[in-house]
MOPAC internal coordinates of N, CA, C and O (Angstrom, degrees):
PM7 1SCF
backbone

  N    0.0000 0     0.00 0     0.00 0    0    0    0
  C    1.4546 1     0.00 0     0.00 0    1    0    0
  C    1.5244 1   108.89 1     0.00 0    2    1    0
  O    1.2310 1   121.55 1   -59.25 1    3    2    1
  N    1.3202 1   114.64 1   120.75 1    3    2    1
  C    1.4510 1   118.33 1  -179.27 1    5    3    2
  C    1.5144 1   110.25 1  -146.91 1    6    5    3
  O    1.2310 1   120.97 1   -43.65 1    7    6    5
  N    1.3152 1   115.74 1   136.35 1    7    6    5
  C    1.4622 1   121.67 1   169.03 1    9    7    6
  C    1.5210 1   106.07 1   -98.43 1   10    9    7
  O    1.2310 1   120.83 1   -47.60 1   11   10    9
  N    1.3150 1   116.01 1   132.40 1   11   10    9
  C    1.4583 1   123.07 1  -174.76 1   13   11   10
  C    1.5169 1   110.53 1  -118.34 1   14   13   11
  O    1.2310 1   120.60 1   -33.07 1   15   14   13
  N    1.3287 1   116.45 1   146.93 1   15   14   13
  C    1.4650 1   121.42 1   173.89 1   17   15   14
  C    1.5268 1   107.48 1  -134.85 1   18   17   15
  O    1.2310 1   120.75 1   -41.14 1   19   18   17
  N    1.3178 1   116.17 1   138.86 1   19   18   17
  C    1.4653 1   119.66 1   179.30 1   21   19   18
  C    1.5213 1   110.52 1  -102.94 1   22   21   19
  O    1.2310 1   121.09 1     4.29 1   23   22   21
  N    1.3285 1   115.53 1  -175.71 1   23   22   21
  C    1.4596 1   121.11 1  -179.71 1   25   23   22
  C    1.5191 1   111.04 1   -72.70 1   26   25   23
  O    1.2310 1   119.83 1   -36.88 1   27   26   25
  N    1.3051 1   117.93 1   143.12 1   27   26   25
  C    1.4732 1   121.34 1   177.35 1   29   27   26
  C    1.5344 1   110.33 1   -76.90 1   30   29   27
  O    1.2310 1   121.20 1   -86.06 1   31   30   29
  N    1.3216 1   115.30 1    93.94 1   31   30   29
  C    1.4662 1   121.94 1  -176.64 1   33   31   30
  C    1.5240 1   113.50 1  -117.53 1   34   33   31
  O    1.2310 1   120.19 1   172.76 1   35   34   33
  N    1.3163 1   117.24 1    -7.24 1   35   34   33
  C    1.4589 1   121.79 1  -170.41 1   37   35   34
  C    1.5249 1   110.41 1  -100.08 1   38   37   35
  O    1.2310 1   119.82 1   -68.95 1   39   38   37
  N    1.3377 1   117.96 1   111.05 1   39   38   37
  C    1.4649 1   120.26 1  -178.60 1   41   39   38
  C    1.5303 1   112.35 1   -80.06 1   42   41   39
  O    1.2310 1   121.07 1   -42.44 1   43   42   41
  N    1.3007 1   115.55 1   137.56 1   43   42   41
  C    1.4709 1   122.41 1   173.60 1   45   43   42
  C    1.5213 1   107.78 1  -168.72 1   46   45   43
  O    1.2310 1   120.94 1   -39.01 1   47   46   45
  N    1.3115 1   115.80 1   140.99 1   47   46   45
  C    1.4635 1   121.72 1   174.90 1   49   47   46
  C    1.5361 1   112.35 1    56.13 1   50   49   47
  O    1.2310 1   120.63 1  -144.47 1   51   50   49
  N    1.3364 1   116.39 1    35.53 1   51   50   49
  C    1.4510 1   120.99 1   176.97 1   53   51   50
  C    1.5209 1   115.29 1    73.78 1   54   53   51
  O    1.2310 1   120.44 1  -164.10 1   55   54   53
  N    1.3368 1   116.76 1    15.90 1   55   54   53
  C    1.4657 1   122.12 1  -179.06 1   57   55   54
  C    1.5252 1   109.61 1  -136.98 1   58   57   55
  O    1.2310 1   120.87 1   -11.35 1   59   58   57
  N    1.3223 1   115.94 1   168.65 1   59   58   57
  C    1.4549 1   121.31 1   170.03 1   61   59   58
  C    1.5250 1   108.21 1  -102.80 1   62   61   59
  O    1.2310 1   121.23 1   -35.23 1   63   62   61
  N    1.3369 1   115.26 1   144.77 1   63   62   61
  C    1.4606 1   121.30 1  -174.74 1   65   63   62
  C    1.5224 1   110.93 1  -126.81 1   66   65   63
  O    1.2310 1   121.16 1   -31.61 1   67   66   65
  N    1.3211 1   115.39 1   148.39 1   67   66   65
  C    1.4629 1   124.20 1   175.63 1   69   67   66
  C    1.5268 1   107.99 1  -116.20 1   70   69   67
  O    1.2310 1   121.29 1    -3.94 1   71   70   69
  N    1.3300 1   115.14 1   176.06 1   71   70   69
  C    1.4591 1   121.75 1   177.68 1   73   71   70
  C    1.5223 1   109.71 1  -118.12 1   74   73   71
  O    1.2310 1   120.99 1   -38.99 1   75   74   73
  N    1.3043 1   115.72 1   141.01 1   75   74   73
  C    1.4540 1   123.14 1   176.72 1   77   75   74
  C    1.5222 1   107.35 1  -119.23 1   78   77   75
  O    1.2310 1   120.00 1   -56.13 1   79   78   77
  N    1.3440 1   117.60 1   123.87 1   79   78   77
  C    1.4631 1   122.09 1  -178.18 1   81   79   78
  C    1.5227 1   110.06 1  -136.37 1   82   81   79
  O    1.2310 1   121.21 1   -11.94 1   83   82   81
  N    1.3131 1   115.30 1   168.06 1   83   82   81
  C    1.4618 1   122.23 1   170.40 1   85   83   82
  C    1.5197 1   108.01 1  -115.95 1   86   85   83
  O    1.2310 1   120.59 1   -36.08 1   87   86   85
  N    1.3219 1   116.47 1   143.92 1   87   86   85
  C    1.4606 1   119.20 1   174.45 1   89   87   86
  C    1.5289 1   110.85 1   -97.09 1   90   89   87
  O    1.2310 1   121.17 1  -167.10 1   91   90   89
  N    1.3393 1   115.37 1    12.90 1   91   90   89
  C    1.4603 1   120.46 1  -177.69 1   93   91   90
  C    1.5307 1   113.10 1  -124.37 1   94   93   91
  O    1.2310 1   120.44 1   124.20 1   95   94   93
  N    1.3527 1   116.76 1   -55.80 1   95   94   93
  C    1.4687 1   118.48 1  -175.39 1   97   95   94
  C    1.5252 1   111.01 1  -160.63 1   98   97   95
  O    1.2310 1   121.49 1   -25.30 1   99   98   97
  N    1.3228 1   114.75 1   154.70 1   99   98   97
  C    1.4584 1   119.28 1   175.33 1  101   99   98
  C    1.5208 1   110.74 1   -69.07 1  102  101   99
  O    1.2310 1   120.22 1   149.67 1  103  102  101
  N    1.3261 1   117.18 1   -30.33 1  103  102  101
  C    1.4648 1   119.79 1   176.75 1  105  103  102
  C    1.5267 1   110.55 1   -60.30 1  106  105  103
  O    1.2310 1   120.57 1   135.35 1  107  106  105
  N    1.3379 1   116.52 1   -44.65 1  107  106  105
  C    1.4589 1   120.61 1   177.76 1  109  107  106
  C    1.5283 1   110.36 1   -61.47 1  110  109  107
  O    1.2310 1   120.79 1   136.04 1  111  110  109
  N    1.3200 1   116.09 1   -43.96 1  111  110  109
  C    1.4626 1   121.16 1  -179.31 1  113  111  110
  C    1.5255 1   111.11 1   -61.78 1  114  113  111
  O    1.2310 1   120.41 1   132.32 1  115  114  113
  N    1.3291 1   116.83 1   -47.68 1  115  114  113
  C    1.4657 1   120.38 1  -179.45 1  117  115  114
  C    1.5299 1   111.52 1   -64.55 1  118  117  115
  O    1.2310 1   120.28 1   140.53 1  119  118  117
  N    1.3186 1   117.07 1   -39.47 1  119  118  117
  C    1.4614 1   120.11 1   179.27 1  121  119  118
  C    1.5316 1   110.48 1   -63.49 1  122  121  119
  O    1.2310 1   120.21 1   136.66 1  123  122  121
  N    1.3226 1   117.21 1   -43.34 1  123  122  121
  C    1.4588 1   121.06 1   178.32 1  125  123  122
  C    1.5235 1   109.95 1   -63.67 1  126  125  123
  O    1.2310 1   120.57 1   134.72 1  127  126  125
  N    1.3201 1   116.51 1   -45.28 1  127  126  125
  C    1.4725 1   120.92 1  -179.37 1  129  127  126
  C    1.5328 1   111.03 1   -61.39 1  130  129  127
  O    1.2310 1   120.29 1   136.36 1  131  130  129
  N    1.3304 1   117.06 1   -43.64 1  131  130  129
  C    1.4677 1   120.44 1   178.00 1  133  131  130
  C    1.5272 1   110.58 1   -61.63 1  134  133  131
  O    1.2310 1   120.47 1   136.36 1  135  134  133
  N    1.3319 1   116.71 1   -43.64 1  135  134  133
  C    1.4664 1   120.84 1  -179.19 1  137  135  134
  C    1.5309 1   111.50 1   -63.58 1  138  137  135
  O    1.2310 1   120.57 1   155.09 1  139  138  137
  N    1.3228 1   116.52 1   -24.91 1  139  138  137
  C    1.4620 1   121.05 1   179.92 1  141  139  138
  C    1.5301 1   112.42 1  -101.23 1  142  141  139
  O    1.2310 1   120.70 1  -167.84 1  143  142  141
  N    1.3190 1   116.26 1    12.16 1  143  142  141
  C    1.4669 1   123.02 1   177.39 1  145  143  142
  C    1.5256 1   113.82 1    58.21 1  146  145  143
  O    1.2310 1   120.54 1  -145.08 1  147  146  145
  N    1.3400 1   116.57 1    34.92 1  147  146  145
  C    1.4650 1   119.39 1   173.48 1  149  147  146
  C    1.5212 1   108.08 1   -79.78 1  150  149  147
  O    1.2310 1   119.79 1   -43.89 1  151  150  149
  N    1.3154 1   118.00 1   136.11 1  151  150  149
  C    1.4661 1   119.88 1  -178.93 1  153  151  150
  C    1.5251 1   111.70 1   -70.49 1  154  153  151
  O    1.2310 1   120.68 1   -34.86 1  155  154  153
  N    1.3155 1   116.31 1   145.14 1  155  154  153
  C    1.4628 1   121.26 1   179.27 1  157  155  154
  C    1.5263 1   111.51 1   -58.13 1  158  157  155
  O    1.2310 1   120.17 1   148.74 1  159  158  157
  N    1.3234 1   117.29 1   -31.26 1  159  158  157
  C    1.4620 1   120.34 1  -179.21 1  161  159  158
  C    1.5310 1   112.64 1   -65.43 1  162  161  159
  O    1.2310 1   119.96 1   165.82 1  163  162  161
  N    1.3444 1   117.67 1   -14.18 1  163  162  161
  C    1.4622 1   121.82 1   178.63 1  165  163  162
  C    1.5301 1   112.22 1   -78.82 1  166  165  163
  O    1.2310 1   120.12 1   170.28 1  167  166  165
  N    1.3479 1   117.38 1    -9.72 1  167  166  165
  C    1.4629 1   121.20 1  -179.40 1  169  167  166
  C    1.5211 1   110.22 1   -80.18 1  170  169  167
  O    1.2310 1   120.80 1   -46.63 1  171  170  169
  N    1.3403 1   116.08 1   133.37 1  171  170  169
  C    1.4633 1   122.48 1  -179.09 1  173  171  170
  C    1.5286 1   109.99 1  -131.18 1  174  173  171
  O    1.2310 1   120.51 1  -107.01 1  175  174  173
  N    1.3070 1   116.62 1    72.99 1  175  174  173
  C    1.4603 1   127.04 1   173.79 1  177  175  174
  C    1.5263 1   115.90 1    67.40 1  178  177  175
  O    1.2310 1   119.25 1   136.77 1  179  178  177
  N    1.3240 1   119.03 1   -43.23 1  179  178  177
  C    1.4593 1   120.28 1   179.48 1  181  179  178
  C    1.5323 1   113.00 1  -140.72 1  182  181  179
  O    1.2310 1   120.68 1  -176.42 1  183  182  181
  N    1.3235 1   116.31 1     3.58 1  183  182  181
  C    1.4676 1   120.53 1  -178.59 1  185  183  182
  C    1.5265 1   110.19 1  -156.48 1  186  185  183
  O    1.2310 1   121.68 1   -15.62 1  187  186  185
  N    1.3214 1   114.39 1   164.38 1  187  186  185
  C    1.4620 1   120.83 1   170.05 1  189  187  186
  C    1.5195 1   107.61 1  -105.55 1  190  189  187
  O    1.2310 1   120.52 1   -42.03 1  191  190  189
  N    1.3137 1   116.61 1   137.97 1  191  190  189
  C    1.4570 1   122.02 1   169.46 1  193  191  190
  C    1.5223 1   106.56 1   -86.82 1  194  193  191
  O    1.2310 1   120.74 1   -54.15 1  195  194  193
  N    1.3329 1   116.18 1   125.85 1  195  194  193
  C    1.4618 1   120.06 1  -177.17 1  197  195  194
  C    1.5267 1   110.01 1  -126.78 1  198  197  195
  O    1.2310 1   120.20 1   -41.71 1  199  198  197
  N    1.3215 1   117.23 1   138.29 1  199  198  197
  C    1.4617 1   120.01 1  -179.40 1  201  199  198
  C    1.5274 1   111.69 1   -70.62 1  202  201  199
  O    1.2310 1   121.64 1   -25.84 1  203  202  201
  N    1.3036 1   114.48 1   154.16 1  203  202  201
  C    1.4620 1   122.00 1  -177.46 1  205  203  202
  C    1.5261 1   112.55 1   -50.73 1  206  205  203
  O    1.2310 1   120.17 1   137.69 1  207  206  205
  N    1.3150 1   117.28 1   -42.31 1  207  206  205
  C    1.4647 1   119.53 1  -175.98 1  209  207  206
  C    1.5231 1   113.37 1   -68.49 1  210  209  207
  O    1.2310 1   119.47 1   164.40 1  211  210  209
  N    1.3363 1   118.62 1   -15.60 1  211  210  209
  C    1.4619 1   121.68 1   178.63 1  213  211  210
  C    1.5227 1   112.82 1   -85.94 1  214  213  211
  O    1.2310 1   119.94 1   161.58 1  215  214  213
  N    1.3235 1   117.72 1   -18.42 1  215  214  213
  C    1.4675 1   121.09 1  -173.39 1  217  215  214
  C    1.5354 1   112.51 1   -58.65 1  218  217  215
  O    1.2310 1   118.28 1   131.47 1  219  218  217
  N    1.3221 1   120.88 1   -48.53 1  219  218  217
  C    1.4747 1   118.63 1   178.85 1  221  219  218
  C    1.5335 1   113.34 1   -58.62 1  222  221  219
  O    1.2310 1   120.40 1   142.12 1  223  222  221
  N    1.3159 1   116.83 1   -37.88 1  223  222  221
  C    1.4765 1   121.02 1   178.99 1  225  223  222
  C    1.5321 1   110.36 1   -65.89 1  226  225  223
  O    1.2310 1   120.28 1   140.01 1  227  226  225
  N    1.3337 1   117.07 1   -39.99 1  227  226  225
  C    1.4611 1   120.84 1   179.87 1  229  227  226
  C    1.5263 1   110.92 1   -66.74 1  230  229  227
  O    1.2310 1   120.69 1   140.43 1  231  230  229
  N    1.3290 1   116.28 1   -39.57 1  231  230  229
  C    1.4614 1   120.45 1   177.41 1  233  231  230
  C    1.5272 1   109.96 1   -65.40 1  234  233  231
  O    1.2310 1   120.39 1   136.75 1  235  234  233
  N    1.3185 1   116.87 1   -43.25 1  235  234  233
  C    1.4688 1   120.83 1   178.31 1  237  235  234
  C    1.5281 1   111.72 1   -61.50 1  238  237  235
  O    1.2310 1   120.73 1   150.61 1  239  238  237
  N    1.3344 1   116.21 1   -29.39 1  239  238  237
  C    1.4609 1   121.32 1  -179.68 1  241  239  238
  C    1.5275 1   112.58 1   -83.56 1  242  241  239
  O    1.2310 1   120.54 1   174.42 1  243  242  241
  N    1.3491 1   116.57 1    -5.58 1  243  242  241
  C    1.4558 1   118.76 1   175.73 1  245  243  242
  C    1.5108 1   116.74 1   122.42 1  246  245  243
  O    1.2310 1   119.72 1   175.67 1  247  246  245
  N    1.3249 1   118.14 1    -4.33 1  247  246  245
  C    1.4683 1   119.50 1   176.76 1  249  247  246
  C    1.5252 1   108.71 1   -69.39 1  250  249  247
  O    1.2310 1   120.97 1   -40.47 1  251  250  249
  N    1.3136 1   115.76 1   139.53 1  251  250  249
  C    1.4577 1   121.67 1   178.67 1  253  251  250
  C    1.5193 1   109.08 1   -88.34 1  254  253  251
  O    1.2310 1   120.37 1   -56.52 1  255  254  253
  N    1.3319 1   116.90 1   123.48 1  255  254  253
  C    1.4583 1   121.44 1   179.60 1  257  255  254
  C    1.5274 1   109.06 1   -80.64 1  258  257  255
  O    1.2310 1   120.47 1   -56.44 1  259  258  257
  N    1.3364 1   116.71 1   123.56 1  259  258  257
  C    1.4626 1   122.79 1   179.36 1  261  259  258
  C    1.5166 1   109.16 1  -135.88 1  262  261  259
  O    1.2310 1   120.76 1   -17.68 1  263  262  261
  N    1.3309 1   116.15 1   162.32 1  263  262  261
  C    1.4571 1   120.55 1   173.72 1  265  263  262
  C    1.5256 1   109.21 1   -71.58 1  266  265  263
  O    1.2310 1   120.99 1   -21.55 1  267  266  265
  N    1.3135 1   115.71 1   158.45 1  267  266  265
  C    1.4544 1   121.18 1  -177.25 1  269  267  266
  C    1.5118 1   114.11 1   -55.75 1  270  269  267
  O    1.2310 1   120.11 1   138.05 1  271  270  269
  N    1.3333 1   117.39 1   -41.95 1  271  270  269
  C    1.4748 1   120.33 1  -179.39 1  273  271  270
  C    1.5175 1   111.15 1   -63.87 1  274  273  271
  O    1.2310 1   120.32 1   141.86 1  275  274  273
  N    1.3156 1   117.00 1   -38.14 1  275  274  273
  C    1.4650 1   120.76 1   177.73 1  277  275  274
  C    1.5188 1   110.59 1   -67.43 1  278  277  275
  O    1.2310 1   120.13 1   139.01 1  279  278  277
  N    1.3235 1   117.36 1   -40.99 1  279  278  277
  C    1.4592 1   121.43 1   178.45 1  281  279  278
  C    1.5254 1   110.15 1   -59.59 1  282  281  279
  O    1.2310 1   120.33 1   132.52 1  283  282  281
  N    1.3243 1   116.97 1   -47.48 1  283  282  281
  C    1.4704 1   120.76 1  -179.70 1  285  283  282
  C    1.5248 1   110.48 1   -65.33 1  286  285  283
  O    1.2310 1   120.08 1   137.14 1  287  286  285
  N    1.3246 1   117.46 1   -42.86 1  287  286  285
  C    1.4655 1   120.66 1   179.67 1  289  287  286
  C    1.5232 1   110.80 1   -58.16 1  290  289  287
  O    1.2310 1   120.44 1   134.54 1  291  290  289
  N    1.3125 1   116.77 1   -45.46 1  291  290  289
  C    1.4615 1   120.16 1  -178.80 1  293  291  290
  C    1.5203 1   112.21 1   -72.57 1  294  293  291
  O    1.2310 1   120.00 1   147.50 1  295  294  293
  N    1.3173 1   117.61 1   -32.50 1  295  294  293
  C    1.4689 1   120.45 1   175.99 1  297  295  294
  C    1.5252 1   110.21 1   -66.06 1  298  297  295
  O    1.2310 1   120.07 1   136.76 1  299  298  297
  N    1.3194 1   117.47 1   -43.24 1  299  298  297
  C    1.4681 1   121.12 1   177.39 1  301  299  298
  C    1.5301 1   109.91 1   -62.26 1  302  301  299
  O    1.2310 1   120.53 1   132.43 1  303  302  301
  N    1.3354 1   116.60 1   -47.57 1  303  302  301
  C    1.4625 1   121.09 1  -179.01 1  305  303  302
  C    1.5331 1   111.93 1   -59.84 1  306  305  303
  O    1.2310 1   120.21 1   150.01 1  307  306  305
  N    1.3142 1   117.21 1   -29.99 1  307  306  305
  C    1.4713 1   121.25 1  -178.91 1  309  307  306
  C    1.5260 1   112.39 1   -73.83 1  310  309  307
  O    1.2310 1   120.71 1   162.20 1  311  310  309
  N    1.3337 1   116.26 1   -17.80 1  311  310  309
  C    1.4648 1   120.03 1  -176.19 1  313  311  310
  C    1.5191 1   113.40 1    83.62 1  314  313  311
  O    1.2310 1   120.12 1  -175.45 1  315  314  313
  N    1.3224 1   117.38 1     4.55 1  315  314  313
  C    1.4674 1   121.47 1  -177.61 1  317  315  314
  C    1.5280 1   113.18 1   -93.54 1  318  317  315
  O    1.2310 1   119.52 1   169.69 1  319  318  317
  N    1.3121 1   118.53 1   -10.31 1  319  318  317
  C    1.4652 1   122.41 1  -175.34 1  321  319  318
  C    1.5184 1   110.83 1   -63.85 1  322  321  319
  O    1.2310 1   120.86 1   -48.31 1  323  322  321
  N    1.3226 1   115.97 1   131.69 1  323  322  321
  C    1.4633 1   122.64 1   172.35 1  325  323  322
  C    1.5239 1   106.07 1  -103.87 1  326  325  323
  O    1.2310 1   120.73 1   -63.60 1  327  326  325
  N    1.3196 1   116.22 1   116.40 1  327  326  325
  C    1.4591 1   121.35 1  -176.73 1  329  327  326
  C    1.5269 1   110.97 1   -67.37 1  330  329  327
  O    1.2310 1   121.08 1   -27.08 1  331  330  329
  N    1.3225 1   115.55 1   152.92 1  331  330  329
  C    1.4635 1   121.58 1  -179.11 1  333  331  330
  C    1.5183 1   113.06 1   -53.82 1  334  333  331
  O    1.2310 1   119.87 1   135.38 1  335  334  333
  N    1.3009 1   117.86 1   -44.62 1  335  334  333
  C    1.4675 1   120.18 1  -178.42 1  337  335  334
  C    1.5290 1   112.51 1   -65.41 1  338  337  335
  O    1.2310 1   120.84 1   153.93 1  339  338  337
  N    1.3428 1   116.00 1   -26.07 1  339  338  337
  C    1.4598 1   119.67 1   177.80 1  341  339  338
  C    1.5193 1   112.86 1   -81.78 1  342  341  339
  O    1.2310 1   119.99 1   167.86 1  343  342  341
  N    1.3169 1   117.62 1   -12.14 1  343  342  341
  C    1.4552 1   122.50 1   177.78 1  345  343  342
  C    1.5169 1   112.36 1   -78.40 1  346  345  343
  O    1.2310 1   120.11 1   158.57 1  347  346  345
  N    1.2954 1   117.39 1   -21.43 1  347  346  345
  C    1.4617 1   121.94 1  -170.69 1  349  347  346
  C    1.5245 1   113.43 1   -94.30 1  350  349  347
  O    1.2310 1   119.53 1  -147.33 1  351  350  349
  N    1.2628 1   118.51 1    32.67 1  351  350  349
  C    1.4711 1   120.42 1  -179.36 1  353  351  350
  C    1.4794 1   111.85 1   -85.78 1  354  353  351
  O    1.2310 1   120.10 1   180.00 1  355  354  353

């Protein structure tokens, strides 16, 4: 069971954003996010979008920092990945 966070590389709303995922379950992911006071609106089907300034706090709380490719690889392997084409319904 691991919660993972990648590098904040995604620009939006004048900030850079990272992704927070679980390689085990959405329940684990939601519990971690709640414990770190992440808003529910930050959840996007299989991950939370988190601002750059939150990343050090998430790592300190136990999230494993990984590169984006590793995060996606582990999310796919977990069976939790929601493909892009399935997001557009």
